[in-house]
C-alpha positions in Angstrom: 0.0 0.0 0.0 1.3 3.5 -0.9 1.8 5.7 2.1 2.2 9.4 2.3 4.5 11.7 4.3 3.5 15.3 4.5 6.3 17.7 5.6 6.4 21.2 7.0 8.4 23.8 5.2 12.1 23.5 5.9 14.7 24.1 3.2 13.0 25.2 0.0 11.9 28.8 -0.1 8.5 29.2 -1.6 7.4 25.7 -0.7 4.3 25.0 1.3 2.4 22.1 2.7 0.3 19.9 0.3 -3.4 20.5 0.5 -5.7 17.6 1.1 -7.7 16.4 -1.9 -11.2 17.7 -1.4 -14.3 15.6 -2.4 -16.2 17.0 -5.4 -19.2 19.0 -4.3 -22.4 17.8 -5.9 -23.7 21.3 -5.5 -20.9 22.6 -7.7 -21.7 20.0 -10.3 -25.4 20.5 -10.3 -25.2 24.3 -10.4 -22.5 24.5 -13.1 -23.7 22.3 -16.0 -21.2 23.9 -18.4 -18.2 22.6 -16.3 -16.7 19.2 -16.7 -14.6 17.5 -13.9 -11.5 15.3 -14.5 -9.1 13.4 -12.3 -5.5 13.5 -13.7 -2.9 11.2 -12.1 0.8 11.5 -12.7 3.0 8.7 -11.3 6.8 8.8 -11.5 8.9 5.7 -10.8 12.7 6.2 -10.9 13.2 2.5 -11.5 16.8 1.3 -10.7 17.7 4.3 -8.6 19.2 3.9 -5.2 19.8 6.6 -2.7 19.4 10.3 -3.2 17.0 11.4 -6.0 14.5 14.2 -6.8 11.5 14.6 -8.9 9.4 17.6 -10.1 5.9 17.1 -11.3 3.9 20.0 -12.9 0.7 21.0 -11.2 -2.3 22.9 -12.4 -2.6 26.7 -12.5 -2.1 28.5 -9.2 -5.0 30.8 -9.8 -8.5 29.7 -10.7 -10.0 31.3 -13.9 -13.4 31.5 -15.5 -12.5 28.4 -17.6 -10.4 26.4 -15.2 -10.5 25.4 -11.5 -8.3 23.2 -9.4 -10.5 21.3 -6.9 -7.8 19.3 -5.1 -4.3 17.9 -5.1 -3.0 14.9 -3.2 0.4 13.1 -3.3 1.6 9.7 -2.2 5.1 8.1 -2.1 6.1 4.5 -1.6 9.0 5.6 0.7 7.7 6.8 4.1 10.8 9.0 4.5 10.4 10.8 1.1 9.8 14.5 1.5 7.2 16.1 -0.8 6.3 19.8 -1.0 4.4 22.1 -3.4 6.7 24.8 -4.8 5.7 28.0 -6.5 8.2 29.8 -8.8 9.3 33.2 -7.6 7.0 35.1 -10.0 4.0 32.9 -9.0 3.4 31.7 -12.6 4.0 28.0 -12.0 3.8 25.4 -9.3 5.1 21.9 -9.0 5.3 18.9 -6.6 8.9 18.5 -5.5 9.8 15.1 -4.0 13.2 14.2 -2.5 14.5 10.8 -1.5 17.5 10.5 0.9 20.5 8.2 0.6 18.7 5.3 2.3 15.9 5.1 -0.3 15.4 2.0 -2.3 12.0 2.8 -3.6 11.4 6.0 -5.7 7.8 6.2 -6.7 5.6 9.3 -6.3 2.0 9.7 -7.4 0.0 12.9 -7.5 -3.7 13.1 -8.1 -5.3 16.3 -9.4 -9.0 17.1 -9.6 -9.8 19.9 -12.0 -12.9 21.4 -13.7 -12.9 23.0 -17.1 -15.3 25.1 -19.2 -15.0 25.8 -22.9 -13.8 29.4 -23.7 -15.6 31.5 -26.2 -14.9 35.3 -26.5 -17.1 37.7 -28.4 -15.5 40.8 -29.6 -18.6 42.9 -29.1 -19.0 45.6 -26.4 -15.7 46.1 -24.5 -15.6 46.5 -20.7 -13.5 49.5 -19.6 -12.7 47.6 -16.3 -10.8 45.0 -18.2 -7.3 46.4 -18.5 -3.8 45.5 -17.2 -1.9 47.6 -14.7 1.4 49.2 -15.9 3.3 46.5 -14.0 1.3 43.7 -15.6 1.7 45.3 -19.1 5.4 45.4 -18.6 5.6 41.9 -17.3 3.6 40.3 -20.2 5.5 42.2 -22.9 9.0 41.5 -21.5 11.7 39.6 -23.3 13.0 36.3 -22.0 15.9 34.0 -22.9 13.7 32.1 -25.5 11.3 34.9 -26.2 13.3 37.9 -27.2 11.4 41.0 -28.3 14.1 42.9 -30.1 16.2 42.4 -33.2 14.9 40.0 -35.8 11.8 39.3 -33.7 10.7 42.9 -33.6 11.5 43.3 -37.3 9.4 40.3 -38.3 6.5 41.5 -36.1 6.6 44.9 -37.8 6.3 43.1 -41.1 3.2 41.3 -39.8 1.4 44.4 -38.9 2.7 46.7 -41.8 -0.6 46.9 -43.5 -2.6 47.9 -40.4 -3.5 51.5 -39.7 -1.3 53.4 -37.2 -4.1 53.3 -34.6 -4.7 49.5 -35.0 -6.0 47.8 -31.8 -4.3 45.0 -30.0 -6.9 42.6 -31.4 -6.1 43.6 -35.0 -2.3 43.3 -34.3 -2.7 39.9 -32.7 -4.9 38.7 -35.6 -2.4 39.8 -38.2 0.4 38.0 -36.3 -1.8 34.9 -35.8 -2.5 34.7 -39.5 1.2 35.1 -40.3 2.2 32.3 -37.9 -0.5 30.0 -39.3 0.6 30.8 -42.9 4.3 30.6 -42.4 5.1 27.9 -39.8 4.6 24.1 -40.2 4.4 21.2 -37.8 7.4 19.0 -37.8 6.6 15.5 -36.6 10.3 14.8 -36.0 10.5 17.5 -33.3 11.0 15.9 -29.9 8.3 16.5 -27.4 6.6 19.9 -27.9 9.8 21.6 -29.1 12.0 24.2 -27.3 10.4 27.5 -28.3 13.7 29.2 -29.3 12.1 31.9 -31.4 15.2 33.8 -32.3 16.9 30.7 -33.7 13.8 29.8 -35.7 13.6 33.2 -37.3 17.4 33.5 -37.9 17.6 30.1 -39.6 14.2 30.5 -41.3 13.4 27.1 -40.0 9.8 27.7 -38.9 9.0 24.0 -38.3 8.3 22.6 -34.9 5.5 21.7 -32.5 3.3 23.6 -30.2 5.9 25.1 -27.9 7.8 26.4 -31.0 4.9 27.7 -33.1 2.9 29.3 -30.3 6.1 30.8 -28.9 6.6 32.6 -32.2 3.1 34.1 -31.8 3.9 35.2 -28.2 7.3 36.7 -29.0 6.1 38.6 -32.1 3.0 40.0 -30.2 5.1 41.1 -27.2 7.6 42.8 -29.5 4.9 45.2 -30.7 3.4 45.9 -27.3 0.7 43.3 -27.2 0.8 41.5 -23.8 1.0 37.7 -24.5 1.9 34.5 -22.9 2.3 30.8 -23.5 0.1 28.5 -21.4 1.6 25.1 -20.9 -0.7 22.1 -20.3 -1.9 18.7 -21.4 -4.8 17.2 -23.3 -7.2 15.3 -21.0 -10.1 14.2 -23.2 -11.1 13.5 -26.7 -12.3 16.5 -28.8 -16.0 17.0 -29.1 -15.6 19.1 -32.2 -14.8 16.2 -34.5 -11.0 16.6 -34.6 -9.3 13.3 -33.7 -5.9 15.1 -33.7 -7.0 17.6 -31.0 -7.8 15.3 -28.1 -6.5 12.5 -26.0 -8.2 10.5 -23.2 -7.1 7.7 -20.9 -3.3 7.3 -21.2 -2.2 11.0 -21.8 1.5 10.5 -21.0 2.5 12.0 -24.3 -0.4 14.4 -24.7 1.3 17.6 -23.5 0.2 20.7 -25.4 1.2 24.4 -25.2 -1.4 27.1 -26.0 -1.2 30.9 -26.1 -3.1 34.0 -25.0 -2.9 37.8 -25.6 -4.5 40.6 -23.6 -6.8 43.0 -25.2 -8.0 46.0 -23.1 -11.8 45.8 -22.8 -11.9 42.0 -23.4 -9.2 40.5 -21.1 -7.1 37.4 -22.0 -7.9 36.1 -25.4 -7.3 32.4 -26.2 -5.5 31.5 -29.4 -3.7 28.4 -30.7 -2.1 28.7 -34.2 -0.1 25.5 -33.5 -3.2 23.4 -33.4 -4.2 24.8 -36.8 -0.9 23.4 -38.2 -1.5 20.1 -36.3 -4.9 19.7 -38.1 -3.3 20.5 -41.4 -0.6 17.8 -40.9 -2.5 15.1 -39.0 -6.2 15.2 -39.4 -7.4 12.3 -41.6 -3.9 11.9 -43.0 -3.4 15.5 -43.8 -5.5 18.4 -45.1 -5.0 21.3 -47.4 -5.1 24.8 -45.8 -8.2 25.5 -47.9 -10.1 22.5 -46.5 -13.3 23.4 -44.7 -12.2 21.7 -41.5 -9.0 23.7 -41.5 -10.8 27.0 -42.2 -13.2 26.2 -39.4 -10.5 25.4 -36.8 -8.4 28.4 -37.9 -11.4 30.7 -37.2 -12.3 29.0 -34.0 -8.8 29.1 -32.5 -8.7 32.8 -32.5 -10.8 33.6 -29.4 -11.8 30.1 -28.4 -10.4 27.0 -26.7 -12.1 23.7 -26.3 -11.3 22.8 -22.7 -10.5 19.1 -23.1 -7.2 20.3 -21.8 -5.6 21.1 -18.4 -3.6 24.2 -17.9 -0.3 23.8 -16.0 1.4 27.2 -16.0 2.6 30.4 -17.8 6.3 30.3 -16.7 9.6 30.4 -18.7 13.2 29.8 -17.9 12.4 27.8 -14.7 15.1 26.8 -12.2 14.1 23.6 -10.5 14.2 24.0 -6.7 16.7 21.7 -5.0 18.4 20.6 -8.2 21.9 19.3 -7.6 22.9 20.3 -11.1 23.2 24.0 -10.3 22.7 26.2 -13.4 21.9 23.1 -15.4 18.7 22.9 -13.3 17.1 25.6 -15.5 14.6 24.4 -18.1 12.8 26.5 -20.7 9.3 25.6 -19.4 7.7 23.0 -17.2 5.2 20.7 -19.1 6.8 17.3 -18.4 7.8 15.5 -15.2 11.5 16.0 -14.4 13.8 13.9 -12.2 17.5 13.4 -11.4 19.6 11.1 -9.3 23.4 10.8 -8.6 23.9 9.9 -12.3 22.3 13.1 -13.5 19.1 14.3 -15.1 16.6 11.9 -16.6 15.4 12.5 -20.2 11.9 14.0 -19.6 10.9 13.3 -23.2 11.5 9.6 -22.8 8.8 8.2 -20.5 9.5 4.6 -21.6 12.9 4.8 -19.9 12.4 7.6 -17.4 9.3 5.8 -16.1 6.3 8.1 -15.7 2.7 7.7 -16.7 -0.1 10.3 -16.8 -3.8 9.3 -17.0 -7.0 11.2 -17.2 -10.6 10.2 -16.6 -13.8 12.2 -16.6 -15.7 12.0 -13.3 -18.3 14.7 -13.5 
């Protein structure tokens, strides 16, 4: 039987005790028919490890939204001496379950169960609300450049090309739509890219190699938008159910170990955060029914839908970039571009997070309400 050890905060700044998993309220389910509830379980097993080891498992969004809520989180470990804590990154944009085993450990398995509820997103660009606007600090934060999302040089030059035909007083929605269209038209999904890609926008533009997967393609949108003053962000997550919109390539249920997916948002004053996903348009073109032309009605429909809408058969993890894993014994090598996959290391070094068959982890999803 798996036992759990809950620990008080000791060594890792920003960590806090693990909340107990709350039962789903029938009142919530009955009064919110547009919401769907899922249980997602991530289990990491560092098979063959002995002694000191650590694992980091991404957890759902820290803050509840009008389309996503975390109902509970619970963790278990086979080693009664294992220490597990929830850790938030310094900018509060991501959280993770951090587990550490000491030198006496012979069993290195940790399991975390997450209950979440989701609601499909649909935004109408009709009457704006003056109350929906970012503060100066938020505007600055969501237009900043990062290591993989620079906003100067070739990135800014390309973004200016994207909006060149817009009037000088163009709105953020118009700028974002022009950039969205350019990304859809000029990128392509590369099935040989490992995982979801790295999202190194400068390298992609400098080499004119605009192939990749969701973390690459949507990062191009985010960096271009930020470089012309449109607040934008990647949203890292994982597919948790089949698509109800008739797209086999845009959903996954049951064993979702390899179903990670990054999306994107931009902020438009008067409307709030606007969901977009140019990467999934390219996924439909490549994968749906063996491949479709850009002019196919199913492609045109999803291209229109994914500017302002998300089907929420997907769980959001976080918004963060350039994350340093707490407690990592690898020092500066502990930094990762984003947290969308379980991470682990032992005395031999870091496990390959994109190889769940050898770095043994499994993620499953089931609908429960």
